[in-house]
C-alpha positions as CSV (number, residue, x, y, z in Angstrom):
1,X,-20.8,36.3,12.8
2,X,-19.7,34.2,9.9
3,X,-19.4,30.4,9.4
4,X,-15.7,30.8,10.1
5,X,-16.3,32.6,13.4
6,X,-18.6,29.9,14.7
7,X,-16.2,27.2,13.5
8,X,-13.4,28.8,15.5
9,X,-15.6,28.6,18.6
10,X,-16.1,24.9,17.8
11,X,-12.3,24.4,17.5
12,X,-11.7,26.1,20.8
13,X,-14.2,23.6,22.4
14,X,-12.6,20.6,20.6
15,X,-9.2,21.0,22.1
16,X,-10.6,20.9,25.6
17,X,-10.7,17.1,25.1
18,X,-7.0,16.9,24.9
19,X,-5.6,13.9,26.8
20,X,-9.1,12.4,27.6
21,X,-10.6,11.1,24.3
22,X,-7.9,9.0,22.7
23,X,-8.1,7.0,20.5
24,X,-11.1,9.0,19.5
25,X,-10.7,12.4,17.8
26,X,-11.1,15.8,19.6
27,X,-14.3,17.3,18.3
28,X,-16.3,20.5,19.1
29,X,-19.8,21.6,18.1
30,X,-21.8,24.8,18.3
31,X,-25.5,25.2,17.5
32,X,-26.7,28.5,16.2
33,X,-30.2,29.8,15.6
34,X,-31.1,33.3,14.4
35,X,-27.5,34.4,14.9
36,X,-27.5,33.2,18.5
37,X,-25.6,30.3,20.1
38,X,-28.2,28.1,21.7
39,X,-26.0,25.0,22.4
40,X,-22.4,24.0,22.5
41,X,-20.3,21.0,23.5
42,X,-17.2,18.9,22.9
43,X,-16.2,15.2,23.2
44,X,-15.1,15.2,26.8
45,X,-14.0,11.6,27.5
46,X,-13.6,8.4,25.5
47,X,-16.7,6.3,25.7
48,X,-18.9,9.2,26.6
49,X,-21.2,11.4,24.4
50,X,-19.7,12.9,21.2
51,X,-19.6,16.7,20.7
52,X,-22.8,16.9,18.7
53,X,-24.9,15.1,21.4
54,X,-23.3,17.2,24.2
55,X,-24.2,20.4,22.3
56,X,-27.7,19.1,21.8
57,X,-27.9,18.3,25.5
58,X,-27.0,21.9,26.4
59,X,-29.7,23.5,24.2
60,X,-31.4,26.5,25.7
61,X,-34.3,26.2,23.2
62,X,-35.4,24.0,20.3
63,X,-32.9,23.3,17.6
64,X,-35.6,23.2,14.9
65,X,-34.2,24.9,11.7
66,X,-30.9,25.7,13.5
67,X,-27.3,25.3,12.1
68,X,-24.7,23.1,13.8
69,X,-21.0,23.8,13.3
70,X,-18.9,20.7,14.0
71,X,-15.1,20.3,13.5
72,X,-15.3,16.7,12.2
73,X,-17.9,14.9,10.0
74,X,-20.6,13.5,12.3
75,X,-20.5,9.8,12.9
76,X,-23.2,7.6,11.4
77,X,-22.5,4.3,13.2
78,X,-23.2,2.7,16.5
79,X,-20.0,2.5,18.7
80,X,-19.9,3.2,22.4
81,X,-22.5,5.8,21.7
82,X,-25.4,6.1,19.1
83,X,-24.7,7.9,15.8
84,X,-24.7,11.7,15.9
85,X,-26.4,11.9,12.5
86,X,-29.5,10.5,14.1
87,X,-29.5,13.1,16.9
88,X,-29.1,15.9,14.3
89,X,-32.0,14.6,12.2
90,X,-34.3,14.0,15.2
91,X,-33.7,17.6,16.5
92,X,-34.8,19.2,13.2
93,X,-31.4,20.9,12.5
94,X,-31.6,22.2,9.0
95,X,-27.9,22.9,8.2
96,X,-24.6,21.2,9.2
97,X,-21.3,23.0,8.7
98,X,-18.3,20.7,8.8
99,X,-14.6,21.4,9.1
100,X,-12.7,18.0,8.6
101,X,-13.9,14.9,6.8
102,X,-13.6,11.7,8.8
103,X,-11.3,9.1,7.3
104,X,-12.7,6.4,9.5
105,X,-14.0,3.8,7.0
106,X,-17.1,3.5,9.2
107,X,-17.9,7.2,8.4
108,X,-15.8,8.6,5.4
109,X,-18.6,10.6,3.7
110,X,-21.4,8.3,4.8
111,X,-22.5,10.7,7.6
112,X,-22.7,13.6,5.1
113,X,-24.7,11.4,2.6
114,X,-27.2,10.4,5.3
115,X,-27.7,14.0,6.3
116,X,-28.3,15.1,2.7
117,X,-30.7,12.2,2.1
118,X,-32.8,13.7,5.0
119,X,-33.0,17.1,3.3
120,X,-30.3,18.7,5.5
121,X,-28.0,21.3,3.9
122,X,-24.3,20.3,4.4
123,X,-21.4,22.7,4.0
124,X,-18.0,21.1,4.0
125,X,-14.4,22.2,4.4
126,X,-15.0,25.4,6.5
127,X,-11.6,26.1,8.2
128,X,-10.5,22.7,7.1
129,X,-6.8,23.2,7.7
130,X,-7.4,24.5,11.2
131,X,-9.7,21.6,12.0
132,X,-7.3,19.1,10.5
133,X,-4.6,20.5,12.7
134,X,-6.6,19.5,15.8
135,X,-6.4,15.7,15.0
136,X,-3.1,14.7,13.3
137,X,-2.9,11.8,15.8
138,X,-6.4,10.5,15.0
139,X,-5.9,10.8,11.2
140,X,-2.6,8.9,11.3
141,X,-3.9,6.2,13.6
142,X,-7.2,5.6,11.8
143,X,-5.4,5.2,8.5
144,X,-2.3,3.1,9.6
145,X,-3.5,1.4,12.9
146,X,-0.1,2.3,14.3
147,X,0.7,5.1,16.8
148,X,1.6,8.6,15.8
149,X,5.2,8.9,17.1
150,X,6.6,12.2,18.2
151,X,10.4,12.3,18.7
152,X,11.0,14.9,21.4
153,X,14.4,16.1,22.5
154,X,16.1,19.3,23.8
155,X,19.5,20.4,22.7
156,X,21.9,23.3,22.9
157,X,22.8,25.5,19.9
158,X,25.8,23.2,19.3
159,X,23.5,20.2,19.2
160,X,24.3,18.6,22.6
161,X,21.6,16.9,24.8
162,X,24.0,16.6,27.7
163,X,27.5,17.6,28.9
164,X,30.4,15.2,28.3
165,X,29.8,14.0,31.9
166,X,26.3,13.0,31.1
167,X,24.8,15.9,33.1
168,X,21.6,17.2,31.4
169,X,19.6,19.1,34.0
170,X,18.7,21.4,32.6
171,X,19.2,22.0,28.9
172,X,16.0,24.1,28.5
173,X,14.2,26.6,30.7
174,X,11.2,26.2,33.0
175,X,8.6,27.2,30.3
176,X,9.8,24.6,27.8
177,X,9.8,21.9,30.5
178,X,6.3,22.9,31.5
179,X,5.2,22.6,27.8
180,X,6.5,19.0,27.8
181,X,4.0,18.1,30.4
182,X,1.2,19.1,28.0
183,X,2.9,16.9,25.4
184,X,2.8,14.0,27.8
185,X,-0.9,14.6,28.5
186,X,-1.6,14.8,24.8
187,X,0.1,11.4,23.9
188,X,-1.3,8.1,25.1
189,X,2.1,6.7,25.8
190,X,5.7,7.7,26.4
191,X,8.7,5.6,25.4
192,X,12.3,5.6,26.5
193,X,15.2,3.1,26.4
194,X,16.7,1.2,29.3
195,X,19.7,3.5,29.2
196,X,17.6,6.6,30.0
197,X,16.0,4.7,33.0
198,X,19.4,3.7,34.2
199,X,20.9,7.2,33.9
200,X,18.0,9.4,35.1
201,X,15.7,7.1,37.1
202,X,12.7,9.1,35.8
203,X,9.0,8.8,36.6
204,X,7.8,9.6,33.1
205,X,4.5,10.8,34.5
206,X,2.3,13.9,33.6
207,X,2.6,16.6,36.2
208,X,-0.3,18.7,34.9
209,X,-3.2,19.3,37.3
210,X,-6.0,17.2,35.9
211,X,-3.6,15.6,33.4
212,X,-3.4,12.0,32.4
213,X,-0.3,9.8,32.9
214,X,0.8,8.3,29.7
215,X,1.4,4.5,29.4
216,X,5.1,4.1,30.1
217,X,6.9,2.0,27.5
218,X,10.5,1.0,28.2
219,X,12.6,-0.6,25.4
220,X,14.8,-3.0,27.3
221,X,16.2,-5.7,25.1
222,X,17.7,-7.7,27.9
223,X,15.5,-6.7,30.8
224,X,18.4,-5.1,32.6
225,X,16.4,-2.3,34.3
226,X,16.8,-2.3,38.1
227,X,13.8,-3.6,40.1
228,X,14.5,-0.6,42.4
229,X,13.9,1.9,39.7
230,X,11.0,4.4,40.1
231,X,9.5,3.0,36.9
232,X,9.3,-0.6,38.3
233,X,8.3,0.5,41.8
234,X,5.3,2.5,40.6
235,X,4.2,0.1,37.9
236,X,1.2,-0.8,40.0
237,X,0.1,2.8,39.9
238,X,0.9,3.8,36.3
239,X,0.5,1.3,33.4
240,X,4.1,0.3,32.5
241,X,5.1,-1.9,29.5
242,X,8.6,-3.4,29.0
243,X,9.4,-4.2,25.4
244,X,12.1,-6.8,25.1
245,X,13.6,-9.7,23.2
246,X,14.6,-11.5,26.4
247,X,13.1,-14.9,27.1
248,X,14.6,-15.2,30.6
249,X,11.6,-16.6,32.6
250,X,13.0,-15.4,36.0
251,X,13.4,-11.8,34.8
252,X,10.1,-11.8,33.1
253,X,8.3,-13.1,36.2
254,X,10.0,-10.6,38.4
255,X,8.8,-7.7,36.3
256,X,5.3,-9.1,36.0
257,X,5.2,-9.5,39.8
258,X,5.9,-5.8,40.1
259,X,3.0,-5.0,37.9
260,X,4.8,-4.5,34.6
261,X,3.5,-5.8,31.3
262,X,5.9,-7.6,29.0
263,X,5.8,-7.4,25.2
264,X,8.3,-9.6,23.4
265,X,9.2,-8.8,19.8
266,X,11.4,-10.6,17.3
267,X,14.9,-9.3,17.6
268,X,16.6,-6.9,15.1
269,X,20.3,-7.1,15.7
270,X,19.6,-8.2,19.2
271,X,17.4,-5.3,19.9
272,X,13.6,-4.7,20.1
273,X,11.9,-4.6,16.7
274,X,10.4,-1.1,16.9
275,X,8.2,-1.5,13.8
276,X,6.7,-4.7,15.2
277,X,6.3,-3.0,18.6
278,X,4.3,-0.2,17.0
279,X,1.9,-2.7,15.4
280,X,1.4,-4.4,18.8
281,X,0.7,-1.1,20.5
282,X,-1.7,-0.1,17.8
283,X,-3.6,-3.3,18.4
284,X,-3.9,-2.2,22.0
285,X,-5.5,1.1,20.8
286,X,-2.5,3.1,21.8
287,X,-2.8,5.9,19.1
288,X,0.3,8.0,20.0
289,X,3.7,7.7,21.5
290,X,6.0,10.5,22.8
291,X,9.5,9.3,22.3
292,X,11.7,10.8,25.0
293,X,14.6,8.4,24.6
294,X,18.3,9.1,24.2
295,X,20.4,9.2,21.1
296,X,20.6,5.5,20.6
297,X,16.8,4.9,20.7
298,X,16.2,8.0,18.5
299,X,18.5,6.6,15.8
300,X,16.9,3.2,16.0
301,X,13.4,4.8,15.7
302,X,14.4,6.8,12.6
303,X,16.0,3.7,11.0
304,X,12.8,1.7,11.7
305,X,10.7,4.3,10.0
306,X,8.3,4.7,13.0
307,X,8.8,8.5,13.6
308,X,5.9,10.7,12.4
309,X,6.8,14.0,13.9
310,X,9.8,15.8,15.5
311,X,9.6,18.3,18.3
312,X,13.0,19.7,19.0
313,X,13.7,22.3,21.7
314,X,16.7,24.5,21.0
315,X,18.3,26.2,24.0
316,X,20.5,29.4,23.7
317,X,23.5,27.6,25.2
318,X,26.7,26.0,24.1
319,X,28.0,22.8,25.9
320,X,30.8,21.8,23.6
321,X,32.7,18.6,24.0
322,X,33.6,15.9,21.4
323,X,32.2,13.2,23.8
324,X,29.0,15.1,24.7
325,X,26.0,13.3,23.2
326,X,23.9,14.6,20.4
327,X,20.1,14.0,19.9
328,X,20.6,11.3,17.4
329,X,23.3,8.7,17.8
330,X,24.0,5.5,15.9
331,X,26.1,5.3,12.8
332,X,24.3,8.1,11.0
333,X,23.9,8.5,7.3
334,X,26.9,8.2,4.9
335,X,26.0,11.2,2.7
336,X,23.9,14.3,3.0
337,X,21.7,13.0,0.2
338,X,20.6,10.2,2.6
339,X,19.4,12.6,5.3
340,X,16.0,12.2,6.8
341,X,14.1,15.0,5.2
342,X,11.6,17.1,7.2
343,X,8.5,19.1,6.1
344,X,5.8,21.4,7.5
345,X,8.3,23.2,9.8
346,X,7.0,25.5,12.4
347,X,9.0,27.5,15.0
348,X,7.6,28.7,18.3
349,X,9.3,30.6,21.0
350,X,8.7,29.1,24.5
351,X,10.4,31.2,27.2
352,X,14.0,31.6,26.3
353,X,14.0,28.5,24.0
354,X,12.8,27.7,20.5
355,X,10.6,24.8,19.7
356,X,11.0,23.5,16.1
357,X,8.1,21.1,15.0
358,X,8.3,19.2,11.7
359,X,6.8,16.2,10.1
360,X,8.9,13.3,8.6
């Protein structure tokens, strides 16, 4: 087997950490000696052992003179766990093959330098693109300290997210809706506007077996959400944050009594300052947000410049209707030259629907 083959094994291990390691990266590691895999592991949970140490813990024999394949540059600092470079050196591993470099200022090439200073051969950039694709959220968050925001919506071929009556169940098929649960598991938080809560009374939880419920963030400028909504009633079970510009002490106290957290931002045209909100969420180590709001919040998010990625489901249906809502509302741009340009487009068929992914 080649370096690329073993790195693919490490990538397959890395993604098993999805939904459990944020704000850390997903990382996989495979230890090979005499063309035999003698250890493997991945970062399983935030605060627990990193991939390299889990791989070493699984060794079936000594790692002396072995090669370790790791999807991300090994850490060289003390955090919640000791540095992985030390474990590699202590176990006599002679070669380290790395996929992605680590942009974390605490690492950023230092891990590689330490390994080489100890006489260990280091090969960089093996399946780099595939390894980078595992951790777009981590790379964004570590560089900006703000969440990676995915705007997700489902629309018909004529661009409608609901009928003119407001009915929207369902635009897409079962397979696409099941895929959304994986997206909820992958992101640390989910965000909607008060209008969505009022119209749909959603739970915004993750319904995957073994999945993790995202932190629920409701943009509610005036705190108009009903205390009888499912979101408020279950705030004691699932972390729920209301972002607002309201300073009404009675409403604030009522939400807090129900177990909701309140974040107040400075107002922008009487609404929540989304850019400021992202900075606040980043400070709370929330590294990713799945935006499942309606057309109003989607337009506000684009205007505020907080959207990193678009995931648009396209259903083979036509709703029609001048008053039927589209995915992005607001005033819109005045001229095609002012359009929000997308890049790195990818199209995936999920059941009867198409998923179009693109970066802003």
